[in-house]
N, C-alpha and C positions, 0 to 999 in steps of 0.2 A: 451541139447547140443548134437551135433553129436557125434557118437561113434568114438573113435580114429582110429579104423580100416578103417573108410570110408574116411580118409583125404588123399588127394594127397600131396605128398611131393614136394614142389617147388624146382626147380633147384638151386635157390638162394633166400634167404630172404634179400631184400634191405630195410634198415631202414633209415628214415630221421633223422636229428639231432634236430634242433630247433622245439620245440612244440610237439615232441615225446619223445626224451630222456631228454628234459627239460620242465618246465612248459609252458603253452600257451604263444605264441608270444605276446599276448596283455599285459602280465605282463612286458615284456622287454620294450615294447613301452611306458608303463606308467612310468617305471623307468627312461628312457631317458628324457621324458617330464618333470618329476618332478625335475630331476637334472638340466635341462636347464632352468626351469622356463618359459617354452613356451608351450602352449596347443598342444596336439598331432595333432590335425586337422591342425594347422598352420605348424608344422614341416612337416607333411606328404604332405601337399599341396606344400610346398617349394621343397620337394624331388621329387614330381611329375613334377614340372617345370624344375628342373635340368635334370631329365631323358628326358622329352620331347625335350629339346634343343639338345639332342643327338639322337632323334628318338627312344627312349626307354621308359619304364615304370617302376614305383616303384623304387626298389633298384637295378635294372639291371645294372646301371653304375658300381656298386661295384661287383655285383654277376657274371658279365661277365668279370670283370677285365679291364674295359675300363678306369676307373678313380681310382687313389689311394684314400684311405680314406681321406688323408690330402687334396687333391684337391677337392674331393667331399664335404667335410665339408666346405671348403671356399666358394664354389659355393652355397651350401645350405644356409649359413648364409646370403649371398648377395641376396638371393631370399626371405628371410623373410620380413614381413612388417617393416618399418622403426622403428616403436615403440617397436618391439620385439628384445631385445638384450639378446641373450642367456648367462646364467651364466657360461657355460662351453665351452670348445673348441670342436666345432662339429667335428673337424678333428680327435678327439679321441673318436668318437661315440661308438666304440666297448667296451671301458672301462666301459661305463655306461650301455650298452646293456647287458653285462655279469656281472655287479656288483651284488653280492649276489644272483646270479642265480644258483640254484642247479642242479644237474643231477639226473636222476632217477636210483638209484642203483639197484632196484628190476627188472626193465626192462633189464638193462645190465646183471644182473645175469642170467635171463632166456635165453637171447640171447646167453650168454656164455655156458649155458647147451646145447643148441641146436647145437652149434659149436662142443662141445665135442661128441654129438651124430652123428656127421658127416655131419651136415647141413652147407652149405657155407653161411656165413653172410657178406653182403656188406653194405656199407653206400653210399647212393645217396643223395647229399645235394647241395642246393644252398648256396654257401659259399663266403666268403670275405677273401682275403689274410691276412689282418691285424687282422682278428678275430680268425685265426687258433691257436695262442698261448693260447687264452682263452679256446678254445675247448679242446685242448690237456691237459690243466690244469685240466679241469673238468673230462675228460675221465680217465686220469692217465693210469694205466696198462690195463684198459679195452679197450683202443684203439687197442690192439692186437686181439680183437675179429673180427674186420672188415677188410676183405680182399676179393676183393679190395675196394678202396675208390674212388668214383667219385665226384670230387669237381668242381662246375660250373666255378669258376674263373680260374681254370687251363685249361679248354678246350674251354672256351668262349661260352658255351651252358648251359642254365638254364632250370629247370622244369618251366612250362609244355611243353616246346618245345619237339615234338616227337623225335628229333634227339638225345636227351640225353638218351632215353631208348634204342635206337639202339646202341648208344656208350657203354652203360652199358652191353648190350647183347654181344657185341664184346669182351668186357673184360673177360667175364666168359664163353663164348662158351656154352650157355645154352643148356641143354640136352632136353630129350623128353618131360618134363613137363615144363611149363612156370614159370618165377620168380614170387615172391610175393613182392609188395611194401607196406610198412607201412608208411603212411604219414598223417599229420594232415590237409592237404589242400585238399579240395574237387576237385578243379581244377587239381591238380597234379594227384589225383587218377583217375579222368576221362580221363586224357591224357594217363596214364598207361594202363587203361582198354582198350582204343582204340588201344593201341599197342599190345593187346593180353595178357597183364599181369594179374595175380590175384592181387587184391588190398584189403587192410584193411584200411578203413578211421578211423584213430585214433581220437577219440573224448573223450574217457574216459580211463584212465590208467588201471583201474580194468578190463575193457573189453579186452583191449590188453594183459594184463597179463594172463587172462583166456585163451585167444587164444594160447599164446605161451606155457603155461603149458599143454594145450590139445595136442599140437604138441610134447612136450617133452615126455608126457605119451605114445604117439603113437610110436615115433621113438626111444625112449630109449630102447624099448623092441621088436619092430617089424619094420623092415626097408622096408617092402613091401609097395608099393603104392596102395592106394584105389582109389575111384572115386567120393568122396563127394565134393571136392573143385575144381570147374572147372575154366578154363581160362575165364576171363571176369566176375568173381564173387568176392565178398568181403569176407574177413575173419571176418567181424563184428559178434560177438557172440550174438545170440538171444536165447530166451527160446526154440525155435523149431530147434536150430542148427545153421549152417552157412547159412545165407540167401543171396539172390541175391543182387547185388549192387543197392543202391538207392542214387545216388550221389546228394547231395543237394547243395544249393547255398549259405549257410551261409559262411561268410568270416570273417577274423580277421581285426583288425583296418587298414583301408586303403588297405586291401588285401595284407598285407606284406607277402612276401614269405620267405622261409628258404634257 
């Protein structure tokens, strides 16, 4: 692993929510499909058709605040095959998306330590208005770690749209070093990379924890900046240290975003 003294301190560490602070999005998708009694591929195909009617993709009608969850659920059910009758109210999608979904206390603890060390921690998330109570319940007092918070549904812009990274920069007046994004989506990481940010593609919680602990070790005792983590690089930890970004194309079911 790279020596702590060689690590550049990002102006801000921006953390995603779903898939980073919670288990993979695939697990939430399976939970909804199981509760609904409808295969995920059919649910997702119906969601895509609802989005396409609005000139959007995926969950963007929710993430951009275009439709309420209630209206979206009604349209979703209407787009399912006639023989598919969901066992749940799809207008309460978030209740099942977050049912029994834990939050990663270890990651939150490490982010909290970095905040104490003077590192600014933000949250940059594709969000849904009706899901916020679930998220706040999961975060509890840890929600105070994140300042500022950029939620897609509040500004009508969602990752990977480059404008969301410009908006986040404007919120923090980033300094001499670029921000770092921690996100489980390769597409989001690629967009942040193109915006000049440092990125860490979260694929393994132990790897992400190792990175955060490396930062804490460095900045808890030495606040000088080094030169090891460059803009346009990833914080993925490898045996030979912090390696350059290799953004791959693996996606979650239906390429669900956060």
